[in-house]
KEKE-3310 file (N, C-alpha, C; in steps of 0.2 Angstrom, whole numbers, plus 5000, padded with zeros to 4 digits):
npx = (4964:4964:4965:4963:4971:4962:4952:4944:4944:4954:4951:4957:4959:4957:4949:4938:4927:4917:4912:4899:4886:4894:4906:4914:4922:4927:4933:4951:4957:4960:4960:4960:4968:4958:4953:4945:4939:4933:4923:4923:4911:4907:4903:4905:4919:4927:4932:4944:4949:4963:4975:4982:4981:4981:4982:4981:4985:4981:4990:4994:4992:4994:4992:5001:5014:5011:4998:4993:4992:5001:5002:5004:5007:5006:5009:5005:5003:5007:5014:5001:4985:4985:4997:5013:5025:5034:5032:5044:5045:5048:5039:5030:5028:5014:5011:5009:5014:5027:5025:5028:5033:5021:5020:5010:5008:4997:4988:4980:4967:4965:4971:4983:5000:5012:5019:5028:5035:5043:5055:5063:5068:5061:5049:5042:5035:5026:5024:5023:5023:5031:5031:5046:5056:5063:5054:5054:5051:5050:5050:5044:5045:5045:5056:5061:5070:5086:5100:5094:5083:5077:5083:5097:5106:5111:5101:5099:5094:5094:5093:5080:5068:5062:5064:5060:5062:5069:5069:5065:5070:5067:5072:5064:5066:5058:5052:5049:5059:5072:5082:5090:5093:5090:5094:5089:5092:5093:5099:5088:5077:5067:5054:5038)
npy = (5199:5215:5234:5243:5253:5262:5263:5252:5234:5219:5202:5187:5169:5151:5139:5126:5125:5123:5132:5143:5152:5165:5163:5163:5155:5138:5125:5121:5111:5100:5110:5128:5144:5158:5173:5189:5204:5219:5234:5249:5249:5236:5230:5217:5216:5208:5191:5178:5161:5151:5139:5122:5104:5099:5102:5119:5132:5147:5160:5173:5190:5205:5221:5228:5241:5244:5243:5231:5214:5203:5186:5174:5157:5140:5125:5109:5105:5099:5105:5111:5117:5133:5133:5135:5129:5114:5104:5105:5097:5080:5064:5061:5051:5049:5047:5059:5074:5084:5101:5116:5133:5144:5157:5171:5183:5196:5207:5223:5221:5208:5198:5185:5188:5182:5167:5158:5143:5138:5129:5115:5098:5093:5097:5112:5127:5140:5157:5171:5187:5202:5217:5225:5239:5240:5235:5222:5207:5200:5184:5173:5158:5141:5128:5111:5106:5102:5107:5109:5110:5126:5130:5135:5133:5122:5113:5118:5112:5097:5082:5070:5062:5073:5083:5099:5110:5124:5143:5150:5161:5170:5181:5189:5196:5209:5203:5191:5182:5173:5181:5179:5167:5163:5152:5150:5145:5133:5120:5114:5118:5130:5140:5132)
npz = (5039:5032:5032:5017:5005:5000:5009:5010:5012:5013:5014:5020:5020:5022:5012:5010:5002:4987:4972:4976:4985:4992:4986:4971:4962:4958:4969:4970:4975:4989:5000:4999:4996:5000:4995:4998:4992:4998:5000:5009:5015:5015:5004:4992:4981:4973:4972:4975:4972:4975:4973:4973:4969:4982:4999:5003:5013:5018:5027:5030:5024:5014:5009:4995:4990:4977:4976:4974:4981:4993:4997:5009:5014:5018:5009:5002:4990:4974:4958:4950:4946:4952:4956:4951:4953:4958:4973:4986:4997:5004:5004:5019:5035:5034:5021:5015:5006:5014:5020:5012:5010:5002:4991:4984:4973:4969:4958:4959:4955:4958:4950:4947:4948:4950:4957:4971:4976:4991:5000:5008:5009:5020:5033:5031:5037:5035:5043:5043:5034:5027:5017:5011:5012:5000:4990:4990:4999:5015:5023:5036:5046:5051:5050:5047:5038:5031:5022:5006:4992:4992:5003:5011:5022:5035:5047:5064:5074:5085:5077:5077:5088:5095:5087:5082:5074:5066:5066:5050:5039:5024:5012:4998:4982:4973:4962:4966:4967:4976:4987:4998:5012:5029:5043:5059:5075:5089:5099:5104:5095:5087:5084:5086)
capx = (4960:4968:4962:4966:4973:4956:4947:4941:4947:4956:4950:4960:4959:4958:4943:4936:4921:4917:4908:4892:4886:4898:4912:4913:4926:4927:4939:4956:4960:4957:4959:4963:4968:4952:4954:4940:4940:4927:4923:4923:4904:4906:4901:4911:4922:4930:4935:4948:4952:4970:4978:4984:4976:4980:4981:4985:4983:4983:4991:4995:4991:4996:4992:5008:5014:5008:4991:4991:4992:5005:4999:5009:5005:5009:5006:5008:5001:5013:5013:4994:4980:4988:5004:5018:5031:5033:5033:5050:5045:5047:5033:5031:5026:5007:5010:5008:5021:5029:5023:5032:5030:5019:5019:5007:5007:4991:4988:4975:4961:4966:4974:4989:5005:5017:5019:5034:5035:5050:5056:5068:5065:5057:5043:5044:5029:5025:5021:5021:5027:5030:5034:5052:5057:5065:5049:5054:5047:5053:5045:5046:5042:5048:5059:5065:5074:5093:5102:5090:5078:5079:5086:5105:5109:5109:5097:5102:5091:5096:5088:5078:5061:5060:5066:5055:5064:5072:5066:5068:5068:5068:5071:5063:5066:5051:5049:5048:5066:5075:5089:5094:5089:5094:5091:5091:5089:5097:5099:5081:5072:5065:5046:5034)
capy = (5205:5221:5239:5244:5260:5266:5263:5245:5228:5213:5197:5180:5163:5145:5137:5119:5126:5124:5138:5144:5157:5171:5160:5163:5150:5132:5123:5118:5104:5099:5117:5133:5151:5162:5180:5193:5211:5222:5241:5251:5248:5229:5227:5213:5219:5202:5185:5174:5155:5150:5133:5116:5099:5096:5107:5125:5136:5155:5162:5181:5194:5212:5226:5230:5247:5245:5243:5224:5210:5198:5181:5169:5152:5133:5120:5102:5103:5099:5109:5110:5123:5140:5132:5133:5125:5108:5104:5103:5092:5073:5061:5060:5045:5048:5047:5066:5078:5090:5108:5121:5140:5146:5165:5173:5190:5197:5214:5227:5218:5201:5193:5182:5190:5176:5162:5154:5138:5138:5124:5110:5091:5091:5101:5120:5130:5147:5160:5178:5191:5209:5220:5228:5246:5240:5233:5215:5204:5195:5179:5170:5152:5136:5123:5105:5104:5103:5110:5106:5114:5133:5130:5135:5132:5116:5114:5120:5108:5090:5078:5064:5062:5079:5088:5104:5114:5131:5149:5150:5168:5171:5187:5189:5202:5212:5198:5184:5178:5172:5185:5175:5164:5162:5147:5152:5140:5130:5112:5111:5120:5137:5141:5127)
capz = (5036:5033:5029:5011:5004:4998:5014:5010:5016:5010:5019:5017:5024:5019:5011:5007:4999:4980:4970:4979:4990:4990:4983:4963:4959:4961:4973:4966:4978:4996:5003:4995:4998:4998:4996:4997:4993:5000:5000:5016:5017:5015:4997:4989:4974:4970:4977:4971:4975:4973:4975:4969:4970:4988:5004:5003:5019:5018:5034:5030:5018:5015:5003:4993:4989:4970:4976:4974:4987:4993:5001:5011:5018:5018:5004:5001:4983:4968:4952:4948:4948:4952:4958:4945:4954:4961:4980:4988:5003:5003:5008:5026:5037:5033:5014:5011:5006:5019:5019:5009:5010:4996:4991:4978:4971:4965:4956:4963:4953:4961:4945:4950:4944:4951:4964:4972:4981:4994:5005:5008:5008:5026:5034:5031:5039:5034:5048:5042:5029:5026:5011:5013:5009:4993:4986:4990:5004:5021:5025:5041:5048:5054:5045:5049:5032:5030:5015:5001:4989:4992:5009:5009:5028:5039:5053:5070:5079:5085:5074:5081:5090:5097:5082:5082:5069:5067:5063:5043:5036:5017:5009:4991:4978:4971:4957:4970:4966:4982:4988:5003:5017:5035:5047:5066:5081:5094:5099:5105:5091:5088:5084:5083)
cpx = (4965:4964:4966:4967:4967:4950:4943:4945:4949:4955:4953:4959:4959:4950:4942:4931:4922:4913:4901:4892:4890:4905:4910:4917:4926:4934:4944:4958:4956:4955:4963:4964:4961:4953:4947:4941:4934:4927:4923:4916:4902:4903:4907:4912:4924:4931:4939:4950:4958:4972:4980:4979:4976:4979:4985:4982:4986:4984:4991:4995:4993:4995:4999:5008:5012:5001:4988:4992:4998:5002:5004:5005:5009:5006:5009:5006:5007:5011:5006:4990:4984:4995:5008:5024:5030:5035:5040:5051:5044:5041:5035:5028:5018:5006:5008:5014:5021:5027:5029:5029:5027:5017:5016:5006:5001:4991:4982:4968:4961:4968:4981:4994:5011:5016:5025:5033:5042:5050:5062:5064:5061:5052:5045:5037:5029:5022:5019:5026:5026:5034:5040:5052:5060:5060:5049:5050:5052:5048:5048:5042:5047:5051:5062:5070:5081:5094:5098:5085:5081:5083:5094:5109:5107:5104:5101:5100:5094:5091:5086:5070:5059:5062:5060:5056:5067:5068:5069:5065:5071:5067:5070:5063:5058:5047:5048:5054:5069:5081:5093:5089:5093:5090:5094:5088:5095:5096:5092:5075:5070:5057:5043:5026)
cpy = (5211:5227:5240:5251:5265:5265:5257:5240:5223:5207:5191:5175:5156:5142:5130:5119:5125:5130:5138:5149:5163:5170:5159:5158:5144:5130:5120:5112:5104:5105:5122:5140:5154:5169:5184:5200:5215:5230:5242:5250:5241:5226:5223:5216:5213:5197:5181:5168:5153:5144:5128:5111:5096:5102:5113:5129:5143:5157:5169:5184:5201:5216:5228:5238:5249:5245:5236:5221:5205:5193:5176:5163:5145:5129:5114:5100:5103:5104:5107:5116:5129:5139:5130:5130:5119:5108:5102:5097:5085:5070:5059:5053:5044:5048:5054:5069:5083:5096:5112:5128:5141:5153:5166:5180:5191:5205:5217:5223:5210:5195:5191:5185:5185:5173:5159:5149:5138:5133:5120:5103:5089:5096:5108:5123:5137:5151:5167:5181:5199:5211:5224:5234:5246:5237:5225:5213:5200:5191:5175:5164:5148:5131:5117:5103:5106:5107:5106:5111:5121:5135:5129:5134:5126:5118:5114:5115:5101:5086:5072:5066:5068:5084:5093:5109:5121:5137:5148:5157:5168:5179:5187:5196:5203:5207:5192:5180:5178:5177:5181:5172:5163:5157:5150:5148:5138:5123:5110:5115:5127:5137:5134:5128)
cpz = (5037:5029:5022:5010:5002:5003:5015:5014:5011:5015:5015:5022:5020:5018:5008:5003:4991:4978:4973:4984:4988:4986:4975:4959:4962:4964:4968:4969:4985:5000:4999:4998:4995:5000:4994:4997:4994:5000:5008:5019:5017:5009:4994:4982:4970:4975:4973:4975:4972:4976:4970:4971:4977:4993:5003:5009:5019:5025:5034:5024:5019:5008:5001:4991:4981:4970:4975:4981:4987:4998:5003:5014:5017:5013:5004:4994:4978:4963:4949:4950:4947:4954:4952:4946:4958:4969:4981:4993:5001:5006:5015:5028:5035:5025:5011:5010:5012:5016:5016:5011:5003:4996:4985:4978:4967:4964:4960:4961:4955:4956:4948:4945:4944:4957:4964:4978:4984:4999:5004:5008:5015:5027:5035:5032:5039:5041:5046:5036:5029:5019:5014:5009:5001:4988:4986:4996:5009:5023:5031:5043:5051:5049:5049:5044:5034:5024:5010:4998:4989:4999:5009:5016:5032:5045:5059:5075:5079:5082:5078:5083:5092:5093:5081:5077:5071:5064:5055:5040:5029:5015:5001:4988:4976:4966:4960:4970:4973:4982:4993:5008:5023:5040:5054:5070:5085:5094:5101:5101:5092:5089:5082:5084)
residu = (UNK:UNK:UNK:UNK:UNK:UNK:UNK:UNK:UNK:UNK:UNK:UNK:UNK:UNK:UNK:UNK:UNK:UNK:UNK:UNK:UNK:UNK:UNK:UNK:UNK:UNK:UNK:UNK:UNK:UNK:UNK:UNK:UNK:UNK:UNK:UNK:UNK:UNK:UNK:UNK:UNK:UNK:UNK:UNK:UNK:UNK:UNK:UNK:UNK:UNK:UNK:UNK:UNK:UNK:UNK:UNK:UNK:UNK:UNK:UNK:UNK:UNK:UNK:UNK:UNK:UNK:UNK:UNK:UNK:UNK:UNK:UNK:UNK:UNK:UNK:UNK:UNK:UNK:UNK:UNK:UNK:UNK:UNK:UNK:UNK:UNK:UNK:UNK:UNK:UNK:UNK:UNK:UNK:UNK:UNK:UNK:UNK:UNK:UNK:UNK:UNK:UNK:UNK:UNK:UNK:UNK:UNK:UNK:UNK:UNK:UNK:UNK:UNK:UNK:UNK:UNK:UNK:UNK:UNK:UNK:UNK:UNK:UNK:UNK:UNK:UNK:UNK:UNK:UNK:UNK:UNK:UNK:UNK:UNK:UNK:UNK:UNK:UNK:UNK:UNK:UNK:UNK:UNK:UNK:UNK:UNK:UNK:UNK:UNK:UNK:UNK:UNK:UNK:UNK:UNK:UNK:UNK:UNK:UNK:UNK:UNK:UNK:UNK:UNK:UNK:UNK:UNK:UNK:UNK:UNK:UNK:UNK:UNK:UNK:UNK:UNK:UNK:UNK:UNK:UNK:UNK:UNK:UNK:UNK:UNK:UNK:UNK:UNK:UNK:UNK:UNK:UNK)
# end
């Protein structure tokens, strides 16, 4: 949840619900991003359900300098629903795709402007984001991926049973295109 520039609030989370109650849009898959805009008095202005056919977990959101919103989370959905790009992650031992970062830009009325799927062939889990002074975005999370997909640097962690992953930082330009990424970690992993 965040206070908006006009004194209202933007609320975000993950929903498995279909259309009903306060939710005005049908589910896109197993779980979706659900964003709700309310006034300072708690009156709902709009709500948006965003996702692909599988699991999409909204973790962070922020109002942007243009009055819109940037959403970030983790996704195992392929290209489907609101997701315009394929999953980078390979299938894991459970038969599911590994998570990628999924970033969505909305305008002030909640309409999707663009979305980006970012990841390597292994497990990449999103943690947080911020808009930067140049109008772009900085994203942070954890990655077990080596050089693959959008990941340009090798893992720092020792592969094997205790492979916990590294910090993975991505800088996006204002249009969502990647500017650079950095892998930061040691022999026993970073954040998990």
